N, C-alpha and C positions, 0 to 999 in steps of 0.2 A: 682599583676595581677593574680597570681595563686590562691590566696585566693578569689579574686572576682569571678574568673571563677568557682571555686568549689562552692562558695555560690550561684552563678547563676544556676549552674546545680542542686544543692540541692533544691533550690526554684522551679526550673522547675519540678523536680521529685515530690516534695510534691504537687505542683499545679496539676500535672498530676494525682497523686493518689487521690487528693481531687475531681478533676473533675470526675475521674472514679467512686469513691465512691458515689458522688452525682448522677451520672447517674444511677448506680445500685440501689441506694435507691429510686430514682424517679420511676424507672421501677417497683421496688418491691411494692412501695406504690400504684402506679397506678393499678397494677394487683390485689392487695388486695382490692382497692376501687371498681374496676369493679366487682369482685366476690361478695363483700358485697352487691353491688347494685342489682346484679342478684338474690342473696339469698332473699333479702328483697322483690323483685318483686315476687319470687316464694311463699314466705310466705303470702303475700297479696293475691295472686291468690288462695292459698290453703284455706284461711279463706273465701274468697269470694265464692269459690266453695261450702264450707260447708254451708255458709249462703244461697246460691241459692238452694242447695239441700234440706235444711230444709224448706225453703219457699215453694218449690214445693210440698214437702210431706204434709205440713200443708194444703195447698190449696186442694190437693186431698182428705185428710181426711174430710175437710169441705164440699166438694162436695158429697163425698160418704156417709157421715153420715146422720142420720135421723133428722138433725136440722130443716129442712123446715117443716116436718110433725108435729114435736114437737111444733114448734112455732104457728101452727094453732090450736093446742089443747087447752082444757080448762085450763090446769095448765102448762104454759110454763116454769116456774122455775124448777119444779120437772121433767118435761120432758127433759129439757136440761141436768140435772145431770144424768138422766138415759141414755141419748144419749152418755154422756162421759163414763159412766160405760160400755156400749156396745162396745165402741172403744177398751177398754181393753188394751192389750199389744201393740197395735199400737202406743201408746204414751209413751212406756217404755223408749225410748231414750231421752225423755225430762224430766227435773226435775219438770216442772210444765206447765199446759196448761189450758186456761180459755176462757170463753165467757164473754166479758165485754160490758157494754152499752156505749153509747156515753158520758155519764157523768163520766165514770170510775168505775161504780159499777160492781163488779164481780158477774155474774148471776149463773155461774156453772163452775166447773173445777176439776182438779186433781192435787195433790201436792205429789210428791214422791210415786205415785201409789195409794194414798188414796184420797177420795173425799175432795175437798176444801170447807170449810165452807163459807156460803154466808154472814152470819150476822157479821158485823164488821170485816170482813177478811182483814188482812193487810200483807199478805205474800209478796207482792211486794211494800211495802210502801217506801222502799229506791229507787225504780225505777219508782215511780208513775209519774214522769215527762215524762216518755217514753211511757206510755200506754194511751189509749183513756181517755180523761177527764183530763189528766195531763196538765202541764204548756206549754210544748213545745216538739217538736220532737228533736232527737239528732242532734248535730252539724255534718255537713257533714264531713266525713273523709275517710281514705283509707279502714277502716274496717266497712263500713256501706253501706246500699243499700236502695234506695227509688224508687219504680217503680209505684207509684200511688196507686195501689190496695194492695201493700204490701211494708213494709219497715222493715229493720233489722239493727241491730248494735251490736257491742261488747262494753259493758259498764262496769264500775266498780263503786262501792260505797265506796271504801276504804277497805272493808273486803271481798266482793264477786265480782267476775268477771263473767259475764254471756253473752251468746249469746241470744239476745232477738229478737223475730220476732212478728210482728203485721200484721194481714191480715184484710182488710176491706171487710166484707162478702157481703156488698151491691155492690161491684165493681169487684167481681170475675166473671169468665165465666158463672157460674150458680149462680145468686145472691141468698143470704139467708137474709131474713128480717122478721121483726115482726111488725105488725100494732100497737101492744100495747106497745112493748118495744123500738121501734125506731131503730135507726142504731146500728148494733152490730159489734164487732171485735173479731177475734180469736187471742188470745195472747198465746205465748209459750216461754219458755226460757230453756237454758241449761248452767250449770256452766262449766267454763273452768278449769277442774281439771288437776292435774298433769298427770293423765293417758291419758286424751285426748291430752294434749300437747306432751306427749311422743309418742303417735301414729302418730301425725302429723310430729314430728321430724323424726321418722323412715321412714314414707312414703315419705317425701321430702328431706331426707338426710341432715337434719339440726341438729347440735349438741347443747345441752344445752338450749333448748327452755324453758323459764320460765317466771313468772310474778314477777316484782320487784316494790317497792314503791319509788325508786329513779331514776331519769332520768339518763340513761347510758351516758357516755361521747361520745360514737360513735353513731351519729344519724342514720347512715346507718344500724346499727345492732339492732335497736329497733323500736317499733311502739307504739305511745301513745294511751291509752284507756281512753275516756272521761267519766266524771261523769255526772249525770243528770243535774247538774248546769253548764255544759260545761267546768268545770275545769278538770285538768288532775292530778291524783295522783297515777296512776298505768301505768306501761309500760310493753309491751311484748318484751322480749329480747332473744337473743340466741348468741351462740358462732360462729362467721362467719368463713368460710374457709379462709385461708390466703395462696393462691398459690404462691404469691411473696416470702413469707418467706420460703416456701418449695423449690422454685427455688433457692433462695439464699443459703439455706443449701446444696443443691445438688452441686452448683457451687462454694461453699466457698473455697474448696481446690484448684480449678482451679484459683480462684482469688488470693489466697495466693501464689500459684506457680508463677503467673504472677508478683506479687509484689516482690517475692524473685528473679525472673529473672531480673526485672528492677533494683533491689538493686545490684545484681551482676554486671550488666552493668555499673551502676554508680560507683561502686568500681573500676571496670576495667578502666573506663574512667578517674577517679581521679588518679589512678596509672600512666596511660599514661600521663596525664597532668602534674603530678609531675615530671616525667622524662623529658617531653618537657620543663617544666619550668627551669629545671637544664640546659638543652641545650640552652635555650633562654638566660639564665643568662650568660653562657659562651660566646655566640655569641654577646650579648650586650657589654660584656667586650672587645671582639675583635673589635666590631664596634666603641666603644669609642676610642680604640687605633688607628683605621684607619680613624676615622671621619674627621680628619684634613689632611688626606694624599690621594693623587691620587694613586690608586692602580697600574696603568700602568707605570707612569713616576717616581713614588716615590717622586714627588714634593708635596708641600702643594696644597690642592684643593681650590675651590672658597670659601668655608666656612672659612677655615683657612686664606685665603688671605684677606677676608673682615674683619675678627677679627684683623689681624695684621695691616691692613690699619687703622682701627678705633683707635687702640692703638697708631700708629704713629701720627695720626692727633691730638689725645689728648695730646701727648708730644709737638706737634707743638703749641698748645694753651698755654703751660707752658713755652714757650720761646725757644723751640728747633729750630734748623736750618731748612731751607726749604727742602721739599721732592718732588719727581716727581713720577708719575705713568705712566707706559708704558703698552699699549695694543698691543700685537703682533699677527698677523694673518698670517699663512703660505699660500703662494700664490698658489702652485701647489700640495698641499697635496692630494687632491681628485683624481687627475690623477694618482699618485703613488698608492694610495689605490685601485683604480679601475683596474689598469693595473697589479699590482703584488700581489694583495690580501690583506686581513686585517692583516695577519701576518706581511707582509712587512710594512704596515702602522703603526702597533704597534711598530715595531723595529725602524722605523723612528722617532716616537714620543719620544722614549727613548733616541735616539741620539740627537735630538733637545734639550731635557731637559738637557743633559750633557753639550752640547755646551753653552747653556744659563748660566748654573752655572759657566762656565769658563769665562764668560764676566763680571760678577758683582764682587763687592768688598764685604769684610766681613761687615755684617750689612744690606746688601740689601736682598730683598726677591724675589725669583722666584717661580711662581706658575703656575699650569695648570688649566685654567678656564673652560675647556671643549672642546671636539673635537680637532680642530687644533688651538685653541686660548690659548695664554699664557699671563701672566701678570707679571710685575716687579715693585717693590716698591724700589725706589732709595733714600736712606737716605743721608743727607748732600748734597742736590742737588743744582745745579745752571744751568742756561741755557747752559753754556759752557760744564759743566760736563755731562749734560743730552744729549747734541748733540754728545759728544764723546762716550757715552754709546750706543746711537742709531747707530753710525757708527760701533762700535764693534759688535753689534747684527747683523747688515746687513752683515758684513764681515763673521761672524761665520755661518750664516744660508744660505748664497749664495754659500759658498764653497760646492763642491760635497760631497754627502753622499754615502757610500757603504752599500747597503741593500740587504741581501741574495745573495751576490756575484755580484750584479748589481750596477753600479754607476748611481746615480740620482741627479738631481739639482732641487731645489725648489724655494728658495728665500722667502721673507716675506715683509709685510707692517707693519709699526710701527706708532702708534699715542701716543703723549706725552702731558700730562697736568701737570702743576706745581702748588704746594701749598706753600704759600697762594696766589700766584699771580692770579691764575685762579679761585680759590674757596677754601673753607675750609671744605666742607662736602664730604663724600665718594661718595654718589650717584651723586652729581654734578660733581666731578672730573672724575669719571668713564664715565659719559655721555660726558664730554668734550673730554676726551681721545678717546672715540669711534668716536666722530665727527672728530677728527684729523686723526684717522685711516681711516675713510671713505674718507677723502680728499686725503690721501696718495694712496689709491686704485684708486680713480678716476684720479689721476695725473699720472698714469702709473705703479703703484705697484713697489715693490722692492725698497722702499724708506721710510724714516721716516719723520714725520711732527709734529711740535708743534701746539698746538691749538692756533688759532688766532680768535679774536672777529668777523671778517668778515665771518668766517666759519658758525657761528650761524646765521648770517644774510642770508647767502646763503641758509641754510637749511630752514629758515623761508620763504624765497621766494619760495622755492620748495614746501613747505607745502601749501603756499597760492595758487600757481599754481595748485597743486593737488586738493585742495578743490574747487577752482573756476572752474577748468576744469570738475570736476565731476558734478557740478551744471549746467555748460553750456551744457553738453551732455544730462542730464536729462531734462533740460528746453528748449532744442532745440535752443540754442543761438549761435551755430556755423554757419558758412556759407561755401559754396563751390565756388571756382573759377576754371575755365577750361582753359587749354592751348591747342590751336589747334595743330593737327598733319596734315600736308598738303602733298599733292602729290608731287612727285619729281620735277615737273615743277613749283610748287608754286601757281598753279591756283585754286586748290580745297581743301577744308577742308574735309578730309576723316575720321577724328577721333578727339576726345578731351580727355585729361587726367584730371581727377578730382583731385583737390588739396584742402585740407581743410585749412580754415583760421579761426582765432579766434578774433573777434572784442570785446576786453575786455572793459568794461565800464570805467575803470580807466586808464589802460595802453595802450589803443589804439589797433591797429591791431597787434596781436602777430603771428609771422611766425611759421610754423610747426617745424622748427629747434629748437625752444625754448621749445616746449611742447610735441613733439612726444616721445623724450627720457624719459621724466618724466612719460608720459602715460604708456610706456613699463615697467618702473621700478616700478610703483605703481599699476600695474594690471588694468589700464584703457584702454589699447590698444584694447582689444576685443570689449567692448561696443562702443569705438570711431570708430573703423573700420566698425562695423555694421551700425552705424549711417551714416558714409560716403557713404557706399554702398547703403543703402536705399534711402538717399536723392539724390544721383547721378542718381539712376534708376528712381526716380520720376521725376526729372527735365529733363532727357535725353530722355524721352518717346516722346517728341515733335520733336526730331531731327531725323527724319526717314533717314535711310541709313548711319548714322554717328556712327562709333564705339565709345563705351565708355570705356576708360581705367581707372582702379581703382587699386591702389597699395595695396599689401597684406603684412602685417607685418609677420616676421617669427613666432612670438608668436601666432598671429592669425591663421596662417596656421597649426601650430602644435596642435591647439585646437581640441579635439575629435569630436566636432560637427561642424567643419568648413564647410564641404561640405553641410551638412543638412541646416545650417544657410543660406548659399548662395542661395541654391535652394528655401528655404522658402521665402527669401526676394524677389527673382525674381518673385515668384508666387504672393506674396502679392502686389507687385507694378505693376504687369501685364506687365513686361518688357520682350522684346524679348531676350532670352539667346544668340542667335547668334550674337547679337549686342554688347554683353559684352565681355571685354577682361581684364583678371586679370594679373597684372604685378608682377612677383615673382623675388626675388634676390637669389643669390646662398646660402644665409644664411638659406633659408627654406629647402634646400636640404642636407646640410652637416650633420646634427645631425642624421637623420634616413632616408636614401635614399629609403629604401623599403617602408616605410609608406608614404613618399612623392610621390613615383611613384603610389601607390594605390590611393591616394587622387586625383592626377592629372588625372588618367584614369577615375575616377568616375566623376570628374567635366567636363571633355571633353565629356563624354557620354551624358551629358545634353546639349551639344551644346555650352558651354562657351569656348572662346579662351584663350590661355595662352601665355604670352610674358616673355622672360628672360631679366630683367632690369639690367642696369649697366654692360653690357657684356664687358668682357676683363679686369675687375678689380680684379677678383678672381684668384683662383689657378687651378681650374679644369673645366673651362667652356667648353672645347672641350669634355670632358667626359660626361658632362651634356647634351650637344647637341646631342650626339650619343645615350644616354640612354633614355632621357625624351622627350616626344612629345610636343615640343613648336611649336607655330605658327609663332612667330616673335622674333627677337633679337633686343635690343636697345643698340646701341654703346654709351658708357658713354661719357658725355660731357668733361671729362678730356682729352680725346684724341684730341678734336677739339680746346681746349683752346689756345694752343701754336703751333698749326699745321701749317707747311709750306708745300707747294705743293710737295716739293722734300725731306722733312725732314723725320726723323724716325717715327714720329707720323703719317704722311701721309701714309707711307708704312704699318703701322699696321692697319690703318683704311681701306686701300684698301684691305688688306688681310682678315679682318673681313667681309667686304661687299662681297667679292668673296666667302668666306666660307659659309656665309648665303645663298647666291643665289645657290651655289652648293648643299646645303642640302634642297633646296626647301622652305626656310623660307623667310618671309618678313623682310627687314632690315630697321630699323628706326634710324636715327642719331639724338642725343640730343645735345642741346647747340649750334645750328646754329645761328650765330650772324652777319655774314658778307656775302656779295654777293660772295666773292671769295670762301668761304667755301661752299656756295650753288652750285656754278659751279663745284667745285671739286667733291662734293658728287653726283651730277648729272652725272658727267663723269664716276665715278667708279661703277655706277649701284645701288645706294641706292633706296629704294622704297618710303620711307616716311621721312619727315623732321620735326623737332620740335625745336623751339628756339625763342629768342627775335627778330631775324630778321623779323619774321612774326607777333608774338604777345606774350606778356607776359600772365600770367594766368589772366583771366578776369571773371567778373560775367556772369551768364547765359544769362542775357539780351544782353550783348555784343556779345555773340555767336549767339544769334538770329539775331542780326543786320548783322554780318559777313556772315551768311548763306544766308541772303536775298540779298546780293550783288554779282553780277557776277564778278568773278576773283577779290576777295577783296584785294589781296596783289600785284596787278599789279603796283601800284605807287611805292611801296617799292622796288620791284625788278628793276623797270626802273631807279630809283634813284641810 
């Protein structure tokens, strides 16, 4: 790992250097290119200025000279030569100047300050293609000009390079023409000498301006000079300024310093990595030593447990005797941890580990699988021996522990699976043992349980119920029944309690007792409760003046959005909040009384009523009645089930009714099934009655029928 890290850092450093160098080179090249382009443009402008100035000068000489008078005289040839002679030093800057006819014949001129001969003169024979009468004008280029009345170019014939200008005298501002000689042109040229190039170089701050006969490699630092036949054999070139190179030279030491700094950083990092690698190696050795051990309990951990289990199962395949796997879950460990702190919890885990080691035989394995869960692999197992070990484990862990000077009692639940009876694979056996553990917990905890095949079937049924219930909620396949709540005289329905029913397509009508617990366990109770509240509000809107009672699950009540969801559903269904009454049990108040009080005040502020359900079955009902603002208490049906008018239950019911009336609460008795119970409850002052004497829970249509009847329960009460 260290070598790969160093290699990665080295590659990253080299990549960074390469990127930095590439950026610097790119910037340098771009700066050089831009400066070369600007120099080329300046040189083109310089030559074009020279050409323009020479053209204007020739045009002025042609206008100011005596060419017009001479051409009107009797001897135009002699007169033209005399006119050139009178111009004298005004043509000294030119190497040659001529008057040529349209056919290309030189009529007069000067060459290097001396008169040019007219007969057979061929001073410009190599440039005849550029003068009047030649084959063509020059190919357009950056060093040429064509303005109609004058055109100019810089051309080369391989040995000489000249600045050639031709002015059409018939098209200048003051035309010059001859009736006898026809159209005339003023032709002049100047050689591009080293002196001239040096002057241009000094004037425009360009170094090394020269003519070459080979095309330079840098097109930006050269200009082609065409021959009369349009080919190119001569180039004007120069040494371009390279500001990028200058910048690079100036900052070279800075770049070197940065490279050295980065190199130092890399060396430092490598040294630190080397030291870290040594530490990591030591830690890996320590980790390897502790990889199979739980640090807190010093028992084997899950990884070591699984490895040992696989080895034991492999021996089982080779004919070894049966084995058993135990999964152990401490029952009240969280309470100890929360009450006395994590230090006490850690000490309790260590004591549990020591006691478990004392219950097994040599050859058995005890491991901590995580949290408060332990595992045991029992070698040479049998059902009888495993049951005996289960009893020893229960006895050891249910005995009191002394933790930080405090005596605590926890207990445990144990699930047992046997191999090969129940399975031969580790994953299967652990799953089955976990199923048995789940059964032990559901059966009251502090017990052990072997895995039995029907446990799997029960789990499958629960999964089926869970999946089907989820679909039923989502697809609106549940239904509501309503049980009337009647006035104390039994003549009027003053309220209804909404009770959910599940008409399953395969298993028929499933009562709430069989699926509410699964809904709470599997996290479906909130969507189920919201469905019930929404459907009940929708259906009860037509029952004006009749209170709608809806039960609230403790899990639903503790949901952070409980109040907001209730108000939202009331608004969406356009239900009167004063007509709604939520029935709460003491379970919603025990865990966090302050939060419960806040939620209840909030829900009452919106006009919703609250009833305390199953009153008298808890531990602190009187405290709740004093602290929380309930509107009604409902006496649990268990007090009426075996009640006699003078018995103990009757006294309790009488006391609860009197207490409710004294606190200004409405009192409703549930489970009323006989006329005697009705008369007794009427006598002690209950306000409302609910039970089979009047009606079971019925569909909404039956409530419609009962509300349409005057005194619907008169026949029942009369009987």
